[in-house]
Each structure stands twice: as structure tokens, then as C-alpha cells.
C-alpha positions in Angstrom: 79.7 55.5 126.7 81.1 55.3 130.2 82.5 52.0 131.3 80.3 51.0 134.2 81.0 47.7 135.9 78.1 45.2 136.6 78.5 46.0 140.3 78.1 49.7 139.7 74.9 49.1 137.6 73.6 47.0 140.4 74.3 49.8 142.8 72.2 52.1 140.6 69.4 49.6 140.6 69.7 49.1 144.4 69.7 52.9 144.8 66.5 53.2 142.8 64.7 50.5 144.6 65.8 51.4 148.0 65.3 55.2 147.6 61.6 54.6 148.4 60.2 56.1 145.3 57.7 53.2 145.1 57.3 52.6 148.8 54.1 53.7 150.4 54.6 56.5 152.8 52.9 57.1 156.1 52.3 60.6 157.4 55.3 60.3 159.7 57.8 59.4 156.9 59.9 62.0 155.2 59.5 62.2 151.4 62.4 60.6 149.4 65.4 62.8 148.8 66.7 63.3 145.3 69.2 62.9 143.8 70.1 59.5 145.4 73.9 59.3 145.6 76.0 56.1 145.6 79.7 56.2 146.2 81.6 53.5 144.3 85.3 52.7 144.1 85.4 54.5 140.7 83.6 57.7 141.8 80.0 58.9 142.6 76.8 58.0 140.9 73.8 60.4 141.3 70.3 59.1 140.3 67.6 61.7 139.9 63.9 61.3 140.6 62.5 58.5 138.3 59.8 59.3 135.8 57.1 56.7 135.2 56.7 55.6 131.6 54.1 52.9 132.1 52.5 50.6 134.6 50.8 47.6 133.0 49.5 44.9 135.4 52.6 44.2 137.6 55.2 45.7 135.3 56.6 49.2 135.9 58.7 50.9 133.3 60.5 54.1 134.1 63.5 56.3 133.3 65.8 58.5 135.3 68.5 61.0 134.7 71.9 60.0 136.1 75.3 61.7 136.6 78.6 60.0 137.0 81.6 61.7 138.6 84.8 59.6 138.2 87.6 59.8 140.6 90.0 62.6 139.5 87.4 64.4 137.4 85.9 67.8 138.2 82.8 67.6 136.0 80.2 64.9 136.0 78.9 63.2 132.9 75.1 63.2 132.6 73.0 60.5 131.0 69.9 58.5 131.4 68.9 55.0 132.6 65.8 53.1 131.7 64.5 50.2 133.8 61.8 47.7 134.3 60.5 46.3 137.6 57.9 43.7 138.5 55.7 44.7 141.4 53.7 42.8 144.0 50.8 45.1 144.9 48.7 44.9 148.0 45.6 47.0 147.1 44.2 46.8 150.6 47.3 48.1 152.3 48.0 50.4 149.3 51.6 49.3 149.0 53.8 47.9 146.3 56.9 45.8 146.7 59.6 45.6 144.0 60.2 41.9 143.1 62.9 42.5 140.6 64.8 45.3 138.8 66.4 45.3 135.4 68.3 48.1 133.7 67.1 48.0 130.1 69.1 50.9 128.6 71.9 53.2 129.7 72.7 56.2 127.5 75.4 58.9 127.7 76.6 61.5 125.2 78.8 60.1 122.4 82.5 60.2 123.3 81.9 60.8 127.0 84.3 59.2 129.5 84.0 58.6 133.2 
């Protein structure tokens, strides 16, 4: 599996949470753009639109495709990231705020390097 630093995993998490896929949108807001790209000292991380697995009470579970392009490489390595978030929901305002974010699993093809 690729060797991602803790900081790079946090960037993935921050990218997912800040990319507005859970943020309520008003009519004047543009829809989120996918993939969400993060430049790191080791290369570029692209996170593709998350797919909801479950929403039980305040716990959201989802997964997303991810690609990593290391500095000096020409082809990205594709994989998947699974994550869990706790939400604070305001039903009246029809909004949800992410309280925390945890990467629960990260998978890449056997023998891949980034």
C-alpha cells in the first residue's frame, strides 16, 4: 500500500469535509466540484465524490475513490478510502455540521507504490 503520512491522511479528511458534500446548499451556491484535489509535498491527492454507506442517528459512514500521483510519477495509483463522521443536524434549518472525521480504511492495489 502507498505510504501516506498522517498529515496527508488529514488532508484527505479535510478535503472531504470542506468540499461541501454534506453542506446544505442554497439556490445561489454552485454545486461541489469533483474530484477534490489536494497538493501535498509528496504529490497530488484526488478524492472523488463520496458514496453514502449509511446514516444512523448522528453517524455517517461513506466511501470514496481516491487517486495519488507521487512527485516524479506519470501515472496515478487508484484506491479507496472509507470514513465515518458524526453529524450535528439542525432539522429546522435543514443543515448538517460535521463534528469529527475518521478514516477507517484505506485500500490500494497490492504492490502499488506512490
